[in-house]
N, C-alpha and C positions, 0 to 999 in steps of 0.2 A: 504493500500500500504506500502510495506517495502523496505528498502534499503539494497541490498545484494552485498557483495564483493566476487568474485570468482577468486581464483588463479589457475594457470594451465588451463586457460580457452580455450586454443586451442586444448586440448586433448579430448579424448573420453568422460570422465565424465564431464569435464569442459564445453565443448560445449553443451552437453545435459542438464546440470544444468542451463546454461545461457538461453537456449531455454525454459526450464520449467518455470523459474521465469519471463522471458519476457512475456510468455503467460499468467501468472497470473496478469500481470500489474505492477509488481514490478520494481523498478529502480535497474539496475545492473552495477557495475563496473567490467569489465573483464580484468584480468592481465595475461600476459604470456611474456616470453622472446624468444620464438620460438627456443629453444636450443635442443629440444628433439632428432632430428636426429643425431646431433653431439655428444650428450651424449652417444647414442647407437652405435657410431662408424661409422656413415654413412654420406655421403655428404649431404649438404642442398639440398632440392628439392621442387617440387611443393606441395608435400604432407604436408610440414611444414605450408603452408599458407591456406590449404583447409578449415579447420574449422575457422581459424582466419578471413579469408575474409568473410565467411558466417555470422560471428557475426555482421558484419557491417550492415547486412540487417535486424537484429532483432530490434523491437521497444524497447526503453528504455534501450538499452545496450550501454555503453561507453567503448571503448577499451583503455587500457594503456599498452604500451610495457615496462614492468618493471621486475626486477629480485628480487625475495623475499629474496635471500641470501645477498643482499646489504641492510643494515638497512636504508639507505637513501630513499628507495622506499616509505616510509610512508609520505615523504614530498609532494608527488604528490597525496595524498589521502585527502578527505575532513575531517574536524573535526566535531565531534558531528553529525555524519551522519549515521554510520553503525549499522544496526540492527542484521545482521547475516553475518558470513564469512563461505564460503565453501572452505576449504584450501586443494587444490588438487595438487599444484605445487610440483614436486618431481622428483628425479632421480629414475627411476623405474626398472632398469635392474640389475640383479644380476651380470652377467659377467662384466658389466661396472664398478660396484662398486669395483670389485676385481682389475681391472686394474687402476682405478682412484679413490681411496678411499677419497682423499681430496675433490674433487668436489662433490662426493656423500654426504659427511658429511656437506659441506657448504650448499647444497640445502636442504637436508632432515632435518637436525637438526637445523642449524643456521637459515635457512629460516623459520622453524616452530616457533622458538623462536621469530623472528622478527614479525611474524604475531600475535602471542600471546601478544606481547608488544603493538602492535597497538590496539588490543582488550582491553587490560588493560587500555591504555590511554583513549579509548572511554568510558570505564566504569567510569573513574575518571571525565569525562565530563558529566556524567548522563545517558549514554546509557548502557543498559544491553545487550551488544553485545555478541551473542552466536557464538561459533566456532565449526564447524564440521571439524574433522581431519581424512583424509583418511590414516589410518594405514594399516597394512598388516598381513597376517598369518605368514610371515617370522619373526615376533617377537618371535615366538616359535621355539626354536632350536631343531626341530624334526629331528632325525637321525635314528629312529627305531619306533616300535609300529605298524607294518603292516605285513600282510601275503597275500599270493596268495589265491584267492577264490577257491572253490572246482572244478570249471570248468576250472581253469588255464587260465582265460581270462582277469582278472583285479585284481588289488591290492585292499585290504580292510583293515580296522583297525583290529588289533588283539584283541582289547578290545571290548567286546560285546556292552556295553552302547554307545561307540563312533560309532559303526556301526549303531546302531539304531538312535542316536540323533545328531551325528557329534561331532567335537572336542570342548570341553568346554572353555569358556573365562577365567576361574579362574586358568588356568594352568601356567601362567607366572612365579609366584614366585617359582615354583618347577623346573623351567627350566632356571635358571640364569647362569649355567655353560655350557661350550661348545660353539662351533661356530654356529653363525646364519648368516654368511657372513657379509661383511661390509655394504651391503644394509640393511639386517635385523637389524644390530646393530644400524645404523643411524636412522632407523624408530622406533626401540625400545626406543632409547633415546628421540626422539620427542614425542612418545606415552606417556612416563613417564612425560615429561615436561608439556604436555597438562593436565594430571591429577593433577600435582602439582600446576599449575596456577589456577585451580579451588579450590583446598584445601587451598592454601596460600592466593590468591588474590580474590577469588570469581568469576573468569572469567568462565562463563558457557561453558563447553566443552563436546562434544560428540565424542568419539573415536570409529571409525568403522574399525575393523581389517578384511580387505577384502580378499576374495578368488579370484576366476577367474571372472572378470568383462569383459563383451564383448558387442558388438552391433554396430549399424551403427555409423559412424564417428570415429571408432577406426583405427588409422593409424598404423596398425600392422607391426611389424618386427619379424624376427625369435627370437630375444632376448627378446621381450616383446609383449604381445598381440597375443598369439599363435593361438587362435581360428579364429580370423579374418585374421591373416597372412595365415592360411591354406586356407581360402576363396580366398585371393588375389593370392596365389601361384597356386591354382588349376585353376583359371581362366586365369592366365598369363603363365602357364606352367613353373613356377619357381621351383627351387629345394627345396625339403623339407627334412630336416634331423631330425630323431627322436633320441633323446638322452635317452638312456635306452632301454626299451623293448616295449614302446607304450601302455603298460597296466596300466600306472599310471593314477590315477583318480582324477578329480577335480569337485567340485560342482560349477555349472555355474549360474551366476546371470546376467540377462539382465540389461543393463545400466539404462533404465527408471525405473525399480523396485528399483535400488539402490538410484536414485535421490529422489524417493518417501520416502524412509527411512530417508534420510537426512532431507527432508522437515518436516517429522513427528517430528524429534527432534527439529528443529528450531521453529515449530509452537506450540508445546505443552509446558505446564508449566515446565516439567522436566528440570533440570539445569545441570545434569551431568550423564554420563553413559559410559561404555566400553562394546562394543558388538563385537562378531564375526559375520560377515555378508557374505553370499554367497547364493547359491540356496538351501543349506541344503541337507540332504541325499536323498530327492526325486527328485533332479534336478542335476544329475551327468552324466558325460561322461568320458570315457577313451580317450586317444589320438587316439587309433585305431578306436574306435567307432565314433569319430568325423570325421575321414577320410572316414570311410565307408559311413557315412551319406552324406558327400559331393560328394563322387563318385556316389551315387545314384541320387543326385540332379543335378549334372552337366553332368552325362554320361561320365565322363572322368576316365581314369585309375588311375591317381594321384600316380605315383611311389614315393617311399621314400627311403632314405639312412639311415641305422642304425648306431649309434655311441654309445660310452660309456656314462655312467652316469656322470653328471657334479657335482661339489662340492655342497653339501647340497640339491641335488634334493630330493624332497619328493615323495615317492611312491604313497601316497594317502593323500588328504586333503579334508575334508568336514566340514562345519561349523555347530555348534550347534546354531540355530537361535531362540531357545525357549524364551530367554530373550527379544528378539526383539518383539516377539508376545505379550509378557506380558507388556513390558514397553512402546512400541510405537504403539501397535496394527497394526503391519505390517506383510504382507505375500508376498512372490514372486508370481507374476501372470503369468509370461511367461516361458514356459518350454524350454529346450535347443533346441529342434527341431524347434519350432516356432521362437525362437530368431536367430538361425543360418540361417533360410530361409530369415528373414528380413535383416540380415547382408550380406548374399550373394547377395541379390537384390541391396543393397546399393553399394556394391563393383562393381557390374556390371554397375551401373549408373555412377560410378566415376573411371572407370578403368584407364583412361588416367593419373590420378594423381599418380599412382603407377608404 
């Protein structure tokens, strides 16, 4: 039995991680401040409490309403207790980071620093507390490197090896200049701090640069969580705006597959790593393809409005997950069609929350 701290526990990954470790019989402290809707520019609503209230029903899960950007949050945590931290608390919307960069930095960078300092203190008390950090592909300031495919239906990488394998993890140092948006920048700094706390202080850290994560319990908005937002909008006849041409492509990773990767790092002897994580080149969808799938599943027309590209929109992003296979012996198990069906069913069962 292990003791696991999970920040951002009321979100998609946080709730599913809590459920995963609860089912294993581990003790879980679940932290959130339920700020997500307001961060994304929406009024507080029932959806903010949906996952949070469900956490109360899980065995061995203790909820704490705390803000990781306030360093005093550690006062409310036990000492010489924590075996692993899954650090998911974050400001996750690019548009919000542009309009409110201070709060974005406080949560993503300072919040990560505070979590790492708690792990460092636990290490000084004799615990080898391992930290999983949910980084993002937005640490790469990608503004080019893609082309339209021969059929003119979806964007693809212009580099042949990236088309085959996905975008490699070792590209950060060559992409230091140029804009990555305030969101990408705050996560980039947190990403680097996690690596430094391993090299300088010996805090074991696993940095996972995530692509498109989706699945049941995603409280999707247009600004973040687009795949499940499409499910919500389709079922509730809400407006959908496509920014760009709809041919942009993402590798899709079902949330339960992601949590398995986190647990693989926490449970194996490996003490540090930096990985790109997503569905990889074999599990991709364009926005248009996702909508076509949902039209077929729901029998609805699902009209959309087209708008211009937003700052730093990537035409394509797929992850090179080969190092995850090698280091953590991990593979995605759920393809996008299966995962979207499960997501759609979950939205149907919780439609009143949206």
